[in-house]
Steps between C-alpha positions, in 0.01 A plus 500: 500500500192504280155574633274193481130599481388142576708498817357836606145372451571174687662681793204735533254210489693312767535805723132580460420144610697518827279468806601802708280728704437865431794712611723199565833445329681183407868437443535276197811393313544407137620159624162424662232295319264797467751681279674206333379494142603226263739621233620806694800538731489665843704786349232552235225491762686751719556732204132488406386549861709819500326605178159442663597737782647757258180495292298535822304183425573367850585660833687397811304742716832664590640806329861384526536123497372256243767239568649395832752222561441356151122485534248729335262685727156480344178651627264513202443576134434865431200620299728500194604143579139382518423686177795328331377154611147583379632621163700178458194288579285702260753456218525124566122448504468708182754275328317187619169633367658586165656154475172329594307701241754411231474131590121507488508685167723228357247234593541189711850376556609148411707487816 
């Protein structure tokens, strides 16, 4: 299976947005709305969740189990995970600024 950078970014953004308290863990499956991402299968989501754990971008808060009974155990993004999300946002805003400056340099649009 190929690694999908857009899926990795979207999973991190969704996990970061979960409303869980400090130190708490949630069990979440790739079949649940929070992890269902249009255009990607549950197998792809599961594969990429495993990559997030391997890269230490997220943690389950448990040294042994990251998956139990088909659900992922998620506690929080790690420092590296937050840094990855910030880097993605910085790159996106930089692209938007560059596009906006090119549009303004070209003059008003007829559309």
